[in-house]
ChimeraX commands (.cxc) that place a marker at each C-alpha (Angstrom):
marker #1 position -0.06,-0.05,0.04 radius 0.5
marker #1 position 1.40,3.63,-0.89 radius 0.5
marker #1 position 2.51,5.35,2.19 radius 0.5
marker #1 position 0.59,8.43,3.37 radius 0.5
marker #1 position 2.58,11.34,2.34 radius 0.5
marker #1 position 1.20,13.87,4.81 radius 0.5
marker #1 position 2.60,12.33,7.82 radius 0.5
marker #1 position 2.18,15.51,9.67 radius 0.5
marker #1 position -1.18,14.55,10.18 radius 0.5
marker #1 position -2.58,11.70,12.13 radius 0.5
marker #1 position -5.65,9.94,12.90 radius 0.5
marker #1 position -5.87,11.73,16.43 radius 0.5
marker #1 position -5.33,15.25,14.77 radius 0.5
marker #1 position -7.75,14.65,12.05 radius 0.5
marker #1 position -10.27,13.28,14.75 radius 0.5
marker #1 position -9.89,16.52,17.00 radius 0.5
marker #1 position -9.91,19.19,14.25 radius 0.5
marker #1 position -13.25,20.73,15.23 radius 0.5
marker #1 position -13.27,23.43,17.80 radius 0.5
marker #1 position -16.57,21.94,19.67 radius 0.5
marker #1 position -14.78,18.75,19.89 radius 0.5
marker #1 position -11.48,20.21,21.25 radius 0.5
marker #1 position -13.67,22.25,23.85 radius 0.5
marker #1 position -15.12,18.88,25.04 radius 0.5
marker #1 position -11.78,17.23,25.27 radius 0.5
marker #1 position -10.07,20.01,27.09 radius 0.5
marker #1 position -12.97,19.94,29.78 radius 0.5
marker #1 position -12.71,15.86,29.84 radius 0.5
marker #1 position -9.06,16.14,30.31 radius 0.5
marker #1 position -8.93,18.82,33.11 radius 0.5
marker #1 position -12.24,18.09,34.79 radius 0.5
marker #1 position -13.81,21.40,34.12 radius 0.5
marker #1 position -16.77,22.55,32.52 radius 0.5
marker #1 position -17.21,25.38,29.95 radius 0.5
marker #1 position -20.44,27.03,28.43 radius 0.5
marker #1 position -20.74,25.65,24.81 radius 0.5
marker #1 position -20.35,29.09,23.38 radius 0.5
marker #1 position -17.02,29.40,24.76 radius 0.5
marker #1 position -14.92,30.23,21.71 radius 0.5
marker #1 position -12.00,27.90,20.59 radius 0.5
marker #1 position -9.49,28.98,17.99 radius 0.5
marker #1 position -6.87,26.38,16.69 radius 0.5
marker #1 position -3.49,27.84,16.50 radius 0.5
marker #1 position -1.26,25.09,15.67 radius 0.5
marker #1 position 1.57,26.27,13.86 radius 0.5
marker #1 position 1.56,24.37,10.63 radius 0.5
marker #1 position 4.68,23.24,9.03 radius 0.5
marker #1 position 6.95,24.67,11.94 radius 0.5
marker #1 position 9.31,21.69,12.83 radius 0.5
marker #1 position 11.16,20.98,16.22 radius 0.5
marker #1 position 12.85,18.11,17.26 radius 0.5
marker #1 position 11.98,16.67,13.76 radius 0.5
marker #1 position 8.39,16.68,14.84 radius 0.5
marker #1 position 5.34,19.03,14.70 radius 0.5
marker #1 position 3.18,19.92,17.43 radius 0.5
marker #1 position -0.13,17.70,17.14 radius 0.5
marker #1 position -2.70,20.17,18.50 radius 0.5
marker #1 position -2.59,23.89,20.09 radius 0.5
marker #1 position -5.70,25.87,20.60 radius 0.5
marker #1 position -6.85,29.06,22.64 radius 0.5
marker #1 position -10.11,28.86,24.75 radius 0.5
marker #1 position -11.80,32.23,24.99 radius 0.5
marker #1 position -8.55,34.16,24.61 radius 0.5
marker #1 position -7.55,33.28,28.05 radius 0.5
marker #1 position -5.97,29.85,27.96 radius 0.5
marker #1 position -3.56,27.93,25.43 radius 0.5
marker #1 position -3.76,24.16,25.24 radius 0.5
marker #1 position -0.97,22.14,23.78 radius 0.5
marker #1 position -1.67,18.52,23.37 radius 0.5
marker #1 position 0.60,15.69,22.23 radius 0.5
marker #1 position -0.47,12.39,21.26 radius 0.5
marker #1 position 2.30,9.80,21.74 radius 0.5
marker #1 position 2.76,6.01,21.65 radius 0.5
marker #1 position 6.05,6.51,23.42 radius 0.5
marker #1 position 6.33,9.23,26.03 radius 0.5
marker #1 position 9.12,11.11,25.32 radius 0.5
marker #1 position 11.13,12.55,28.63 radius 0.5
marker #1 position 12.11,15.63,26.65 radius 0.5
marker #1 position 8.52,16.66,26.23 radius 0.5
marker #1 position 9.06,19.91,28.81 radius 0.5
marker #1 position 11.92,21.33,26.75 radius 0.5
marker #1 position 10.12,20.60,23.43 radius 0.5
marker #1 position 6.82,22.27,24.71 radius 0.5
marker #1 position 9.04,25.12,26.10 radius 0.5
marker #1 position 10.16,25.71,22.65 radius 0.5
marker #1 position 6.76,25.59,21.16 radius 0.5
marker #1 position 4.70,27.61,23.46 radius 0.5
marker #1 position 7.48,30.52,22.73 radius 0.5
marker #1 position 6.46,30.35,18.75 radius 0.5
marker #1 position 2.76,30.25,20.00 radius 0.5
marker #1 position 2.82,33.23,22.19 radius 0.5
marker #1 position 4.95,35.10,19.31 radius 0.5
marker #1 position 2.05,34.16,16.85 radius 0.5
marker #1 position -0.59,35.47,19.45 radius 0.5
marker #1 position 1.13,38.73,20.19 radius 0.5
marker #1 position 1.72,39.52,16.88 radius 0.5
marker #1 position 2.93,43.27,16.68 radius 0.5
marker #1 position 2.27,44.05,20.32 radius 0.5
marker #1 position 5.14,46.19,21.70 radius 0.5
marker #1 position 6.90,44.10,24.37 radius 0.5
marker #1 position 8.99,47.27,25.25 radius 0.5
marker #1 position 6.12,49.24,26.31 radius 0.5
marker #1 position 5.90,50.46,29.82 radius 0.5
marker #1 position 2.20,49.12,29.84 radius 0.5
marker #1 position 2.26,45.05,30.92 radius 0.5
marker #1 position 1.43,42.64,28.37 radius 0.5
marker #1 position -1.16,40.10,29.16 radius 0.5
marker #1 position -0.84,36.81,27.76 radius 0.5
marker #1 position -3.01,33.48,27.99 radius 0.5
marker #1 position -2.38,30.78,30.68 radius 0.5
marker #1 position -1.32,27.47,29.28 radius 0.5
marker #1 position -1.92,23.73,29.61 radius 0.5
marker #1 position 0.47,21.25,28.80 radius 0.5
marker #1 position -0.94,17.67,27.90 radius 0.5
marker #1 position 0.54,14.51,26.80 radius 0.5
marker #1 position -1.91,11.89,25.74 radius 0.5
marker #1 position -0.44,8.38,25.88 radius 0.5
marker #1 position -1.86,5.18,24.15 radius 0.5
marker #1 position 1.19,3.00,23.52 radius 0.5
marker #1 position 1.41,-0.67,24.60 radius 0.5
marker #1 position 4.12,-0.34,27.26 radius 0.5
marker #1 position 2.74,-0.14,31.22 radius 0.5
marker #1 position 2.31,3.58,32.24 radius 0.5
marker #1 position 0.34,4.99,35.14 radius 0.5
marker #1 position -3.10,6.75,34.62 radius 0.5
marker #1 position -1.40,10.04,35.25 radius 0.5
marker #1 position 2.22,11.47,35.45 radius 0.5
marker #1 position 3.95,14.96,35.68 radius 0.5
marker #1 position 7.13,15.52,33.72 radius 0.5
marker #1 position 8.81,18.95,34.68 radius 0.5
marker #1 position 11.52,21.02,32.97 radius 0.5
marker #1 position 13.16,21.31,36.17 radius 0.5
marker #1 position 14.01,17.60,36.33 radius 0.5
marker #1 position 16.11,18.15,33.04 radius 0.5
marker #1 position 18.42,21.03,34.53 radius 0.5
marker #1 position 22.01,20.20,35.21 radius 0.5
marker #1 position 23.26,20.33,38.81 radius 0.5
marker #1 position 25.16,23.29,39.96 radius 0.5
marker #1 position 26.83,21.46,42.67 radius 0.5
marker #1 position 30.26,20.63,40.54 radius 0.5
marker #1 position 30.65,24.45,40.08 radius 0.5
marker #1 position 30.52,24.79,44.04 radius 0.5
marker #1 position 27.08,26.68,43.72 radius 0.5
marker #1 position 24.22,25.97,45.88 radius 0.5
marker #1 position 21.17,24.47,44.45 radius 0.5
marker #1 position 18.14,26.86,43.84 radius 0.5
marker #1 position 15.20,26.12,46.01 radius 0.5
marker #1 position 13.09,26.76,43.48 radius 0.5
marker #1 position 13.83,26.81,39.63 radius 0.5
marker #1 position 13.88,30.23,37.83 radius 0.5
marker #1 position 12.14,28.55,34.97 radius 0.5
marker #1 position 9.58,25.81,35.15 radius 0.5
marker #1 position 7.02,24.06,32.85 radius 0.5
marker #1 position 4.89,20.94,33.90 radius 0.5
marker #1 position 3.36,18.60,31.29 radius 0.5
marker #1 position 0.68,16.31,32.47 radius 0.5
marker #1 position 0.77,12.79,30.74 radius 0.5
marker #1 position -2.48,11.03,30.77 radius 0.5
marker #1 position -2.94,7.23,29.73 radius 0.5
marker #1 position -5.90,7.23,27.15 radius 0.5
marker #1 position -5.83,3.51,26.56 radius 0.5
marker #1 position -9.12,1.84,26.57 radius 0.5
marker #1 position -9.92,0.78,30.21 radius 0.5
marker #1 position -7.69,3.65,31.72 radius 0.5
marker #1 position -9.00,6.97,33.13 radius 0.5
marker #1 position -12.38,5.94,33.09 radius 0.5
marker #1 position -13.84,9.33,34.44 radius 0.5
marker #1 position -11.99,11.21,31.54 radius 0.5
marker #1 position -13.34,8.89,28.76 radius 0.5
marker #1 position -16.86,9.15,30.40 radius 0.5
marker #1 position -16.89,12.83,29.70 radius 0.5
marker #1 position -15.35,12.68,26.23 radius 0.5
marker #1 position -17.41,10.21,24.00 radius 0.5
marker #1 position -15.06,11.01,21.13 radius 0.5
marker #1 position -11.86,10.25,23.09 radius 0.5
marker #1 position -13.35,7.08,24.37 radius 0.5
marker #1 position -14.31,5.69,20.83 radius 0.5
marker #1 position -10.82,6.63,19.66 radius 0.5
marker #1 position -9.39,4.45,22.30 radius 0.5
marker #1 position -11.60,1.63,21.55 radius 0.5
marker #1 position -10.91,2.01,17.93 radius 0.5
marker #1 position -7.15,1.45,18.48 radius 0.5
marker #1 position -7.73,-1.13,20.95 radius 0.5
marker #1 position -9.79,-2.98,18.30 radius 0.5
marker #1 position -6.97,-2.55,15.67 radius 0.5
marker #1 position -4.41,-4.39,18.14 radius 0.5
marker #1 position -6.69,-7.05,18.94 radius 0.5
marker #1 position -7.51,-7.73,15.28 radius 0.5
marker #1 position -3.62,-7.35,14.67 radius 0.5
marker #1 position -2.64,-10.07,17.12 radius 0.5
marker #1 position -5.29,-12.48,15.58 radius 0.5
marker #1 position -4.47,-12.02,11.82 radius 0.5
marker #1 position -0.84,-10.90,12.11 radius 0.5
marker #1 position -1.52,-8.32,9.35 radius 0.5
marker #1 position -1.74,-4.74,10.34 radius 0.5
marker #1 position -3.37,-3.42,7.04 radius 0.5
marker #1 position -6.25,-6.08,7.53 radius 0.5
marker #1 position -6.36,-5.34,11.19 radius 0.5
marker #1 position -7.08,-1.67,10.47 radius 0.5
marker #1 position -9.78,-2.41,7.93 radius 0.5
marker #1 position -11.32,-4.90,10.37 radius 0.5
marker #1 position -11.23,-2.27,13.19 radius 0.5
marker #1 position -12.80,0.42,10.93 radius 0.5
marker #1 position -15.70,-1.68,10.12 radius 0.5
marker #1 position -16.28,-3.07,13.55 radius 0.5
marker #1 position -16.32,0.40,14.90 radius 0.5
marker #1 position -18.66,1.57,12.14 radius 0.5
marker #1 position -21.18,-1.50,12.78 radius 0.5
marker #1 position -20.99,-0.78,16.39 radius 0.5
marker #1 position -21.74,3.00,16.05 radius 0.5
marker #1 position -17.94,4.00,17.25 radius 0.5
marker #1 position -16.91,7.07,15.58 radius 0.5
marker #1 position -19.07,5.93,12.95 radius 0.5
marker #1 position -19.60,9.28,11.09 radius 0.5
marker #1 position -15.77,10.25,11.29 radius 0.5
marker #1 position -15.09,6.83,9.99 radius 0.5
marker #1 position -17.56,6.84,7.04 radius 0.5
marker #1 position -16.23,10.09,5.86 radius 0.5
marker #1 position -12.26,9.40,6.46 radius 0.5
marker #1 position -11.96,5.46,6.37 radius 0.5
marker #1 position -9.55,5.24,3.53 radius 0.5
marker #1 position -7.49,8.26,5.10 radius 0.5
marker #1 position -7.66,6.76,8.59 radius 0.5
marker #1 position -6.01,3.43,7.18 radius 0.5
marker #1 position -3.44,5.08,5.42 radius 0.5
marker #1 position -2.23,7.27,8.24 radius 0.5
marker #1 position -2.61,4.66,10.69 radius 0.5
marker #1 position -0.37,2.14,8.70 radius 0.5
marker #1 position 2.26,5.06,7.92 radius 0.5
marker #1 position 2.25,6.00,11.57 radius 0.5
marker #1 position 2.61,2.78,13.15 radius 0.5
marker #1 position 5.17,1.52,10.67 radius 0.5
marker #1 position 7.33,4.49,11.18 radius 0.5
marker #1 position 7.04,3.99,15.08 radius 0.5
marker #1 position 8.20,0.33,14.56 radius 0.5
marker #1 position 11.01,1.42,12.14 radius 0.5
marker #1 position 12.45,4.03,14.54 radius 0.5
marker #1 position 12.36,1.48,17.43 radius 0.5
marker #1 position 14.23,-1.05,15.38 radius 0.5
marker #1 position 16.88,1.46,14.20 radius 0.5
marker #1 position 17.28,2.75,17.77 radius 0.5
marker #1 position 17.72,-0.97,19.09 radius 0.5
marker #1 position 19.98,-1.58,16.32 radius 0.5
marker #1 position 22.15,1.54,17.05 radius 0.5
marker #1 position 22.19,0.52,20.71 radius 0.5
marker #1 position 23.52,-2.95,19.99 radius 0.5
marker #1 position 26.16,-1.66,17.49 radius 0.5
marker #1 position 27.40,0.77,20.09 radius 0.5
marker #1 position 27.92,-2.07,22.63 radius 0.5
marker #1 position 29.66,-4.11,20.06 radius 0.5
marker #1 position 32.21,-1.32,18.87 radius 0.5
marker #1 position 32.68,0.33,22.11 radius 0.5
marker #1 position 33.42,3.38,20.29 radius 0.5
marker #1 position 30.89,6.40,19.74 radius 0.5
marker #1 position 32.42,6.89,16.29 radius 0.5
marker #1 position 32.17,3.54,15.18 radius 0.5
marker #1 position 28.19,3.65,16.36 radius 0.5
marker #1 position 27.86,7.02,14.55 radius 0.5
marker #1 position 29.49,5.67,11.24 radius 0.5
marker #1 position 27.35,2.31,11.57 radius 0.5
marker #1 position 24.10,4.24,12.07 radius 0.5
marker #1 position 25.09,6.59,9.25 radius 0.5
marker #1 position 25.40,3.57,6.88 radius 0.5
marker #1 position 22.12,2.02,8.07 radius 0.5
marker #1 position 20.22,5.27,7.74 radius 0.5
marker #1 position 21.58,5.61,4.15 radius 0.5
marker #1 position 20.47,1.82,3.45 radius 0.5
marker #1 position 16.96,2.46,4.98 radius 0.5
marker #1 position 16.67,5.87,2.80 radius 0.5
marker #1 position 17.58,3.76,-0.39 radius 0.5
marker #1 position 15.06,1.39,0.31 radius 0.5
marker #1 position 12.40,3.76,1.23 radius 0.5
marker #1 position 13.09,5.79,-1.95 radius 0.5
marker #1 position 12.87,2.49,-4.03 radius 0.5
marker #1 position 9.37,1.88,-2.23 radius 0.5
marker #1 position 8.29,5.51,-3.34 radius 0.5
marker #1 position 8.10,7.06,0.20 radius 0.5
marker #1 position 7.95,10.71,0.55 radius 0.5
marker #1 position 11.23,12.68,1.18 radius 0.5
marker #1 position 9.66,14.17,4.33 radius 0.5
marker #1 position 8.76,10.79,5.57 radius 0.5
marker #1 position 12.25,9.47,4.84 radius 0.5
marker #1 position 13.88,12.37,6.96 radius 0.5
marker #1 position 11.43,11.58,9.95 radius 0.5
marker #1 position 12.52,7.85,9.53 radius 0.5
marker #1 position 16.18,8.22,9.11 radius 0.5
marker #1 position 17.03,11.62,10.66 radius 0.5
marker #1 position 19.26,12.41,7.33 radius 0.5
marker #1 position 19.15,16.05,6.01 radius 0.5
marker #1 position 16.87,16.61,3.02 radius 0.5
marker #1 position 19.96,17.53,0.89 radius 0.5
marker #1 position 21.32,13.87,1.36 radius 0.5
marker #1 position 18.06,12.45,0.70 radius 0.5
marker #1 position 17.55,14.51,-2.48 radius 0.5
marker #1 position 21.17,13.37,-3.63 radius 0.5
marker #1 position 20.37,9.66,-3.03 radius 0.5
marker #1 position 17.02,10.10,-4.95 radius 0.5
marker #1 position 19.16,11.59,-8.03 radius 0.5
marker #1 position 21.57,8.83,-7.86 radius 0.5
marker #1 position 18.79,6.16,-8.04 radius 0.5
marker #1 position 17.34,7.83,-11.24 radius 0.5
marker #1 position 20.93,7.55,-13.02 radius 0.5
marker #1 position 20.86,4.76,-15.64 radius 0.5
marker #1 position 22.82,1.87,-14.80 radius 0.5
marker #1 position 25.65,0.64,-16.99 radius 0.5
marker #1 position 26.82,-3.10,-17.42 radius 0.5
marker link #1:1,2 radius 0.2
marker link #1:2,3 radius 0.2
marker link #1:3,4 radius 0.2
marker link #1:4,5 radius 0.2
marker link #1:5,6 radius 0.2
marker link #1:6,7 radius 0.2
marker link #1:7,8 radius 0.2
marker link #1:8,9 radius 0.2
marker link #1:9,10 radius 0.2
marker link #1:10,11 radius 0.2
marker link #1:11,12 radius 0.2
marker link #1:12,13 radius 0.2
marker link #1:13,14 radius 0.2
marker link #1:14,15 radius 0.2
marker link #1:15,16 radius 0.2
marker link #1:16,17 radius 0.2
marker link #1:17,18 radius 0.2
marker link #1:18,19 radius 0.2
marker link #1:19,20 radius 0.2
marker link #1:20,21 radius 0.2
marker link #1:21,22 radius 0.2
marker link #1:22,23 radius 0.2
marker link #1:23,24 radius 0.2
marker link #1:24,25 radius 0.2
marker link #1:25,26 radius 0.2
marker link #1:26,27 radius 0.2
marker link #1:27,28 radius 0.2
marker link #1:28,29 radius 0.2
marker link #1:29,30 radius 0.2
marker link #1:30,31 radius 0.2
marker link #1:31,32 radius 0.2
marker link #1:32,33 radius 0.2
marker link #1:33,34 radius 0.2
marker link #1:34,35 radius 0.2
marker link #1:35,36 radius 0.2
marker link #1:36,37 radius 0.2
marker link #1:37,38 radius 0.2
marker link #1:38,39 radius 0.2
marker link #1:39,40 radius 0.2
marker link #1:40,41 radius 0.2
marker link #1:41,42 radius 0.2
marker link #1:42,43 radius 0.2
marker link #1:43,44 radius 0.2
marker link #1:44,45 radius 0.2
marker link #1:45,46 radius 0.2
marker link #1:46,47 radius 0.2
marker link #1:47,48 radius 0.2
marker link #1:48,49 radius 0.2
marker link #1:49,50 radius 0.2
marker link #1:50,51 radius 0.2
marker link #1:51,52 radius 0.2
marker link #1:52,53 radius 0.2
marker link #1:53,54 radius 0.2
marker link #1:54,55 radius 0.2
marker link #1:55,56 radius 0.2
marker link #1:56,57 radius 0.2
marker link #1:57,58 radius 0.2
marker link #1:58,59 radius 0.2
marker link #1:59,60 radius 0.2
marker link #1:60,61 radius 0.2
marker link #1:61,62 radius 0.2
marker link #1:62,63 radius 0.2
marker link #1:63,64 radius 0.2
marker link #1:64,65 radius 0.2
marker link #1:65,66 radius 0.2
marker link #1:66,67 radius 0.2
marker link #1:67,68 radius 0.2
marker link #1:68,69 radius 0.2
marker link #1:69,70 radius 0.2
marker link #1:70,71 radius 0.2
marker link #1:71,72 radius 0.2
marker link #1:72,73 radius 0.2
marker link #1:73,74 radius 0.2
marker link #1:74,75 radius 0.2
marker link #1:75,76 radius 0.2
marker link #1:76,77 radius 0.2
marker link #1:77,78 radius 0.2
marker link #1:78,79 radius 0.2
marker link #1:79,80 radius 0.2
marker link #1:80,81 radius 0.2
marker link #1:81,82 radius 0.2
marker link #1:82,83 radius 0.2
marker link #1:83,84 radius 0.2
marker link #1:84,85 radius 0.2
marker link #1:85,86 radius 0.2
marker link #1:86,87 radius 0.2
marker link #1:87,88 radius 0.2
marker link #1:88,89 radius 0.2
marker link #1:89,90 radius 0.2
marker link #1:90,91 radius 0.2
marker link #1:91,92 radius 0.2
marker link #1:92,93 radius 0.2
marker link #1:93,94 radius 0.2
marker link #1:94,95 radius 0.2
marker link #1:95,96 radius 0.2
marker link #1:96,97 radius 0.2
marker link #1:97,98 radius 0.2
marker link #1:98,99 radius 0.2
marker link #1:99,100 radius 0.2
marker link #1:100,101 radius 0.2
marker link #1:101,102 radius 0.2
marker link #1:102,103 radius 0.2
marker link #1:103,104 radius 0.2
marker link #1:104,105 radius 0.2
marker link #1:105,106 radius 0.2
marker link #1:106,107 radius 0.2
marker link #1:107,108 radius 0.2
marker link #1:108,109 radius 0.2
marker link #1:109,110 radius 0.2
marker link #1:110,111 radius 0.2
marker link #1:111,112 radius 0.2
marker link #1:112,113 radius 0.2
marker link #1:113,114 radius 0.2
marker link #1:114,115 radius 0.2
marker link #1:115,116 radius 0.2
marker link #1:116,117 radius 0.2
marker link #1:117,118 radius 0.2
marker link #1:118,119 radius 0.2
marker link #1:119,120 radius 0.2
marker link #1:120,121 radius 0.2
marker link #1:121,122 radius 0.2
marker link #1:122,123 radius 0.2
marker link #1:123,124 radius 0.2
marker link #1:124,125 radius 0.2
marker link #1:125,126 radius 0.2
marker link #1:126,127 radius 0.2
marker link #1:127,128 radius 0.2
marker link #1:128,129 radius 0.2
marker link #1:129,130 radius 0.2
marker link #1:130,131 radius 0.2
marker link #1:131,132 radius 0.2
marker link #1:132,133 radius 0.2
marker link #1:133,134 radius 0.2
marker link #1:134,135 radius 0.2
marker link #1:135,136 radius 0.2
marker link #1:136,137 radius 0.2
marker link #1:137,138 radius 0.2
marker link #1:138,139 radius 0.2
marker link #1:139,140 radius 0.2
marker link #1:140,141 radius 0.2
marker link #1:141,142 radius 0.2
marker link #1:142,143 radius 0.2
marker link #1:143,144 radius 0.2
marker link #1:144,145 radius 0.2
marker link #1:145,146 radius 0.2
marker link #1:146,147 radius 0.2
marker link #1:147,148 radius 0.2
marker link #1:148,149 radius 0.2
marker link #1:149,150 radius 0.2
marker link #1:150,151 radius 0.2
marker link #1:151,152 radius 0.2
marker link #1:152,153 radius 0.2
marker link #1:153,154 radius 0.2
marker link #1:154,155 radius 0.2
marker link #1:155,156 radius 0.2
marker link #1:156,157 radius 0.2
marker link #1:157,158 radius 0.2
marker link #1:158,159 radius 0.2
marker link #1:159,160 radius 0.2
marker link #1:160,161 radius 0.2
marker link #1:161,162 radius 0.2
marker link #1:162,163 radius 0.2
marker link #1:163,164 radius 0.2
marker link #1:164,165 radius 0.2
marker link #1:165,166 radius 0.2
marker link #1:166,167 radius 0.2
marker link #1:167,168 radius 0.2
marker link #1:168,169 radius 0.2
marker link #1:169,170 radius 0.2
marker link #1:170,171 radius 0.2
marker link #1:171,172 radius 0.2
marker link #1:172,173 radius 0.2
marker link #1:173,174 radius 0.2
marker link #1:174,175 radius 0.2
marker link #1:175,176 radius 0.2
marker link #1:176,177 radius 0.2
marker link #1:177,178 radius 0.2
marker link #1:178,179 radius 0.2
marker link #1:179,180 radius 0.2
marker link #1:180,181 radius 0.2
marker link #1:181,182 radius 0.2
marker link #1:182,183 radius 0.2
marker link #1:183,184 radius 0.2
marker link #1:184,185 radius 0.2
marker link #1:185,186 radius 0.2
marker link #1:186,187 radius 0.2
marker link #1:187,188 radius 0.2
marker link #1:188,189 radius 0.2
marker link #1:189,190 radius 0.2
marker link #1:190,191 radius 0.2
marker link #1:191,192 radius 0.2
marker link #1:192,193 radius 0.2
marker link #1:193,194 radius 0.2
marker link #1:194,195 radius 0.2
marker link #1:195,196 radius 0.2
marker link #1:196,197 radius 0.2
marker link #1:197,198 radius 0.2
marker link #1:198,199 radius 0.2
marker link #1:199,200 radius 0.2
marker link #1:200,201 radius 0.2
marker link #1:201,202 radius 0.2
marker link #1:202,203 radius 0.2
marker link #1:203,204 radius 0.2
marker link #1:204,205 radius 0.2
marker link #1:205,206 radius 0.2
marker link #1:206,207 radius 0.2
marker link #1:207,208 radius 0.2
marker link #1:208,209 radius 0.2
marker link #1:209,210 radius 0.2
marker link #1:210,211 radius 0.2
marker link #1:211,212 radius 0.2
marker link #1:212,213 radius 0.2
marker link #1:213,214 radius 0.2
marker link #1:214,215 radius 0.2
marker link #1:215,216 radius 0.2
marker link #1:216,217 radius 0.2
marker link #1:217,218 radius 0.2
marker link #1:218,219 radius 0.2
marker link #1:219,220 radius 0.2
marker link #1:220,221 radius 0.2
marker link #1:221,222 radius 0.2
marker link #1:222,223 radius 0.2
marker link #1:223,224 radius 0.2
marker link #1:224,225 radius 0.2
marker link #1:225,226 radius 0.2
marker link #1:226,227 radius 0.2
marker link #1:227,228 radius 0.2
marker link #1:228,229 radius 0.2
marker link #1:229,230 radius 0.2
marker link #1:230,231 radius 0.2
marker link #1:231,232 radius 0.2
marker link #1:232,233 radius 0.2
marker link #1:233,234 radius 0.2
marker link #1:234,235 radius 0.2
marker link #1:235,236 radius 0.2
marker link #1:236,237 radius 0.2
marker link #1:237,238 radius 0.2
marker link #1:238,239 radius 0.2
marker link #1:239,240 radius 0.2
marker link #1:240,241 radius 0.2
marker link #1:241,242 radius 0.2
marker link #1:242,243 radius 0.2
marker link #1:243,244 radius 0.2
marker link #1:244,245 radius 0.2
marker link #1:245,246 radius 0.2
marker link #1:246,247 radius 0.2
marker link #1:247,248 radius 0.2
marker link #1:248,249 radius 0.2
marker link #1:249,250 radius 0.2
marker link #1:250,251 radius 0.2
marker link #1:251,252 radius 0.2
marker link #1:252,253 radius 0.2
marker link #1:253,254 radius 0.2
marker link #1:254,255 radius 0.2
marker link #1:255,256 radius 0.2
marker link #1:256,257 radius 0.2
marker link #1:257,258 radius 0.2
marker link #1:258,259 radius 0.2
marker link #1:259,260 radius 0.2
marker link #1:260,261 radius 0.2
marker link #1:261,262 radius 0.2
marker link #1:262,263 radius 0.2
marker link #1:263,264 radius 0.2
marker link #1:264,265 radius 0.2
marker link #1:265,266 radius 0.2
marker link #1:266,267 radius 0.2
marker link #1:267,268 radius 0.2
marker link #1:268,269 radius 0.2
marker link #1:269,270 radius 0.2
marker link #1:270,271 radius 0.2
marker link #1:271,272 radius 0.2
marker link #1:272,273 radius 0.2
marker link #1:273,274 radius 0.2
marker link #1:274,275 radius 0.2
marker link #1:275,276 radius 0.2
marker link #1:276,277 radius 0.2
marker link #1:277,278 radius 0.2
marker link #1:278,279 radius 0.2
marker link #1:279,280 radius 0.2
marker link #1:280,281 radius 0.2
marker link #1:281,282 radius 0.2
marker link #1:282,283 radius 0.2
marker link #1:283,284 radius 0.2
marker link #1:284,285 radius 0.2
marker link #1:285,286 radius 0.2
marker link #1:286,287 radius 0.2
marker link #1:287,288 radius 0.2
marker link #1:288,289 radius 0.2
marker link #1:289,290 radius 0.2
marker link #1:290,291 radius 0.2
marker link #1:291,292 radius 0.2
marker link #1:292,293 radius 0.2
marker link #1:293,294 radius 0.2
marker link #1:294,295 radius 0.2
marker link #1:295,296 radius 0.2
marker link #1:296,297 radius 0.2
marker link #1:297,298 radius 0.2
marker link #1:298,299 radius 0.2
marker link #1:299,300 radius 0.2
marker link #1:300,301 radius 0.2
marker link #1:301,302 radius 0.2
marker link #1:302,303 radius 0.2
marker link #1:303,304 radius 0.2
marker link #1:304,305 radius 0.2
marker link #1:305,306 radius 0.2
view
């Protein structure tokens, strides 16, 4: 099956691309209530890459709160730093031409950072990741540690797998349906061993059982392509990481590991090009710069001589 060429999108972000659903999702995740007419404005920075990824969802609520949501199958411990870099860009976009050097104080919306986890590894229902946990210690310099950090950012990680955080699922039918859909994909894949067939069966099951029915009726083909690409890429990245670790242990030299990983990345890129994957997806998959990938593509188009 041809890979999805818009990997920046995902089933989750496509599902929650409606302001009313985002309001419902926020209220469920935070355990609060808002009037149905509270305005929600999506302000995700399209095409702004950081850490080789694009932020999943960013939106304002009534001009008073900014909510940044990441959906992950593997929780990244660097999320506080990534979201710090992203919120700076969001605030820059919100403030526009306002003069930060004015003598009048500039008001900015409050911010909420959320990571929604639906991977297979065991994780608690809720967890907090803090930017301060990433700071270097000042002790080696002979300086005392600060009682409270000058800069802090807290990210709430919530487990949204089916059967976890039941109170949240009860408050947001769409999120509950998404969790069931992902669980059915995994169930069918365990039974059939075939990912594409498992996704197809899960789509049919959920439509027949009134789970995300309207969404899947409109986007079923797109959902299948997105999920196949997303999950296959996650698997490839996991294998790439494991192979790099194994090679590092065998060689015992950082230089050897880097050279080996570069060769592997080049081989992966060539194979991906042969299969017709997009340059952007190959960049995400291998970490190679776009110039290198473009050169490999040009080389693959040269006529072969005997």
